[in-house]
C-alpha positions, 0 to 999 in steps of 0.5 A: 620046451616046444611050447615056449613060443606059446609060453611067451604068447600067454606071457606077453598077453597077461593083462588081457588075461588077468581082466579076462579072470577078473571079470569072470570072478565078478561074475560068477555066482559060485565066488560070491566071496572074492567081491569082498576082496581087493579087486587090485590085490586080485589082479596082481595076483592074477597077473603074476602067475600070467606074467611069469607062468614060464618062471612057474613051471621051470622052478627046479624044486616045489619050495616057491611053489609051496611056500606062495601058495601055503600063504595064500590059504593061509590068507583066503582062511583070514579073509573067510574065503570058503575053501571051496570058492578058492579051488574053483578060483584057481581053476577059472584061472586054469581053463581061462589060460588054456582056453586062450592057449587052444584059441591063439591062433596057432597054425595046426602043424603035429609039432604045435599041436604037440607042443600046445599039449605038453604046455597043457600038462604042464599047466594043469600040473602046476595047478594041481600042485598049487591047489594042493598047497593052498589046501594045506595051508587052508587047513593048517590056518583052522588048525591053528584057530581052533587049536 
């Protein structure tokens, strides 16, 4: 994988990225419900994604992703977080990770540009699948409560 070095840089800066993302969550008026959640829990969830991004991207099956984000969707439903805020929170996380990847000071050789593009595609795919499974878990929890 050409993007391995950049991926390691993201993982090495997991704490910094987590702080930036948490600040975005706290300051974005469209994420008002997130201010009612445990900051420690949010920190740990964001940090886990950033610190173990390589593991998520190289996972051989979809089962761990499905299990994790299905459970997160169910949890957010029980916490009363609106679906649109959950999706925005994941998009914000993805955007901050990709912004870091774009600004990390790598020289702009063709090979490095290709590696960054490869990473962006893989990260985007990961978050698309995470959102899908999160929404499924959220909807299942809503159906269980109303049925």
